[in-house]
Steps between C-alpha positions, in 0.01 A plus 500: 500500500402198705185302452235577769505132601867542592411781739234278657750218544763732649252656740395153617863405561557825688193444721611143573840631607338756729271243657774248575790739557438552872475126565814432300690776680397369841593139416832596342567755775480227762788327324698799377505725804679256733729394217604855411497651849663200668804508276805698598576596141515841347219669312635357174493146639143547621391636161671204332306263729175673409580482127586130517179427691293702251661331201428162656134589540488629143652174373242304699217698342632449149 
């Protein structure tokens, strides 16, 4: 069983994600949509591009 403070911390992190998620999606979407839709690659190539972009953002956050 988790400590009640842990639940408070997790709920705060969840609310922060909800509050900034739309802004992040719109900023990233402005970069990702032309990149993915402009390519002539297959679905697998587009998914690979999305994964590489997401991993780059994750590395920047860490």
